[in-house]
C-alpha positions as CSV (number, residue, x, y, z in Angstrom):
1,M,0.0,0.0,0.0
2,P,1.6,3.3,-1.0
3,R,2.0,6.0,1.6
4,H,1.2,8.8,-0.8
5,T,-1.5,9.1,-3.5
6,A,-3.0,12.1,-5.2
7,S,-5.4,12.9,-8.0
8,A,-7.0,15.8,-9.9
9,W,-9.6,16.0,-12.7
10,A,-11.1,18.8,-14.7
11,D,-14.0,18.6,-17.2
12,Y,-15.5,21.2,-19.4
13,T,-18.7,20.9,-21.5
14,V,-19.9,23.4,-24.0
15,H,-23.4,24.6,-23.2
16,D,-24.4,26.8,-26.1
17,G,-23.7,27.2,-29.8
18,K,-22.8,24.7,-32.5
19,L,-20.7,22.6,-30.2
20,K,-23.3,22.3,-27.5
21,G,-22.9,19.0,-25.6
22,F,-19.3,18.5,-26.6
23,G,-16.8,18.3,-23.8
24,V,-13.2,17.5,-22.8
25,G,-11.6,16.4,-19.6
26,A,-8.1,15.9,-18.3
27,G,-6.5,14.7,-15.1
28,A,-3.6,13.2,-13.3
29,R,-3.1,10.5,-10.7
30,Y,0.0,9.9,-8.6
31,V,0.8,6.7,-6.7
32,G,3.9,6.7,-4.5
33,S,6.3,3.9,-4.1
34,S,5.3,0.8,-2.2
35,W,6.7,-2.6,-1.2
36,G,6.1,-5.5,-3.5
37,D,6.4,-8.3,-0.9
38,T,5.6,-9.0,2.7
39,A,9.3,-8.9,3.7
40,N,9.7,-5.4,2.3
41,T,12.7,-6.3,0.2
42,L,11.2,-5.4,-3.2
43,K,10.4,-1.7,-3.7
44,V,8.0,-0.8,-6.4
45,P,8.7,2.7,-7.7
46,G,6.0,5.4,-7.8
47,Y,4.3,6.4,-11.0
48,T,2.0,9.0,-12.5
49,L,-1.0,8.5,-14.8
50,F,-2.3,11.2,-17.1
51,D,-5.9,10.8,-18.2
52,A,-7.8,12.5,-21.0
53,A,-11.4,12.2,-22.2
54,V,-13.7,13.6,-24.9
55,H,-17.4,13.3,-24.7
56,Y,-20.6,14.3,-26.4
57,D,-23.9,14.6,-24.5
58,I,-27.1,13.6,-26.3
59,P,-29.8,15.2,-24.1
60,N,-32.1,12.7,-22.3
61,I,-30.5,9.8,-24.2
62,A,-26.8,9.1,-23.6
63,R,-23.3,10.4,-23.2
64,L,-20.8,9.2,-25.8
65,K,-17.3,9.1,-24.2
66,D,-13.8,8.0,-25.0
67,N,-11.0,7.9,-22.4
68,G,-7.2,7.5,-22.6
69,V,-4.5,6.9,-20.1
70,V,-0.7,7.5,-20.3
71,L,1.7,6.0,-17.8
72,V,4.7,8.2,-16.9
73,T,7.4,7.6,-14.3
74,W,9.5,10.4,-12.7
75,R,12.5,8.9,-14.5
76,D,10.7,9.5,-17.9
77,I,10.1,13.1,-16.9
78,Q,13.7,13.6,-15.8
79,K,14.9,12.1,-19.1
80,A,12.7,14.5,-21.1
81,M,13.8,17.5,-19.1
82,Y,17.5,16.7,-18.8
83,P,18.5,14.5,-21.8
84,T,22.0,13.0,-21.8
85,P,24.2,13.5,-24.8
């Protein structure tokens, strides 16, 4: 069980005009490191998930929705920010 977790999500839906009912959302989830065995000898590194969604609301009928998830580790972010030659 990780000691630290966090999440945030934002969603916006257009309420007027030609795009009425169309919406987008984005969020992030962080899961801190944890132990992978009962003897606490295998440490599982923390990771971050980035989520995105698009949706279209059909009033009084349905919401059509598609979600995506991208898994990123802090090592990936460090490599992107500080590439080695």
